[in-house]
C-alpha positions in Angstrom: 0.0 0.0 0.0 1.7 3.2 -1.2 0.7 6.7 -2.1 1.9 7.9 -5.5 1.7 11.6 -6.4 0.5 10.8 -9.9 -1.7 7.8 -9.3 -2.9 8.4 -5.7 -3.3 5.5 -3.4 -2.0 2.2 -4.9 -2.1 -1.3 -3.7 0.2 -4.0 -5.0 -0.8 -7.6 -4.7 1.7 -10.4 -5.2 0.0 -13.3 -6.9 3.3 -15.4 -7.1 3.7 -15.5 -10.9 3.0 -11.8 -11.3 2.2 -8.6 -9.3 -1.0 -6.6 -9.9 -1.0 -2.9 -9.1 -4.4 -1.2 -8.4 -4.1 2.6 -8.5 -6.5 5.5 -8.1 -8.0 4.3 -4.9 -9.3 6.3 -2.0 -6.9 6.8 0.9 -7.8 4.7 3.9 -8.0 1.4 2.0 -9.3 -1.7 3.6 -5.9 -3.5 3.6 -2.5 -2.9 5.1 0.9 -4.0 4.1 1.4 -7.8 4.3 -2.3 -8.6 4.5 -3.3 -11.8 2.7 -6.2 -11.2 0.3 -8.4 -13.7 -1.5 -10.4 -13.6 -4.7 -13.5 -11.4 -4.1 -12.0 -9.4 -1.2 -12.6 -5.7 -1.3 -9.2 -3.9 -1.1 -10.4 -0.3 -1.7 -12.8 2.1 -3.4 -12.1 4.0 -6.6 -11.3 7.7 -6.5 -10.0 10.2 -8.9 -6.3 9.8 -9.8 -4.3 13.0 -9.5 -2.8 12.5 -13.0 -6.3 11.9 -14.5 -8.3 14.4 -12.5 -10.5 15.5 -15.4 -11.9 11.9 -15.6 -14.5 10.4 -13.4 -13.4 8.1 -10.5 -11.9 4.8 -11.8 -8.9 2.7 -11.0 -5.8 2.1 -13.0 -4.8 -1.6 -13.2 -1.4 -3.0 -14.4 0.4 -6.3 -14.3 4.1 -6.8 -13.9 5.7 -10.2 -14.6 9.4 -10.8 -14.5 10.0 -7.0 -14.2 8.0 -6.2 -17.3 4.6 -4.6 -17.7 2.3 -7.0 -19.6 -1.2 -6.8 -21.0 -3.6 -7.6 -18.0 -5.9 -9.5 -20.4 -3.3 -12.2 -20.9 -3.3 -12.9 -17.1 -7.0 -12.4 -16.5 -8.0 -14.8 -19.3 -6.1 -17.6 -17.7 -7.0 -17.1 -14.0 
C-alpha cells in the first residue's frame, strides 16, 4: 500500500507469478501491508487519480511479470 503523487493510493498484490497494481483508490484502504487477500475481497474504493483528475473516478490496473509490464488481459483470461 503506497501513495503515488501521480496515481494516488496504490495497492500492489503479489500473486506469485505476477504482481498486480491497483491505482487511483481512496486513501484509507481496507488492507494494510502484508495482509493476505483472497479472490473477491474488497481492497479499496475507486477515486480520482491526480494524473487523471479530469476523468471520473476509476482505477488504473497494471500487471508486472518478470520485471516487465504486460497486458492484463493475458493474465485475466487464464485465471
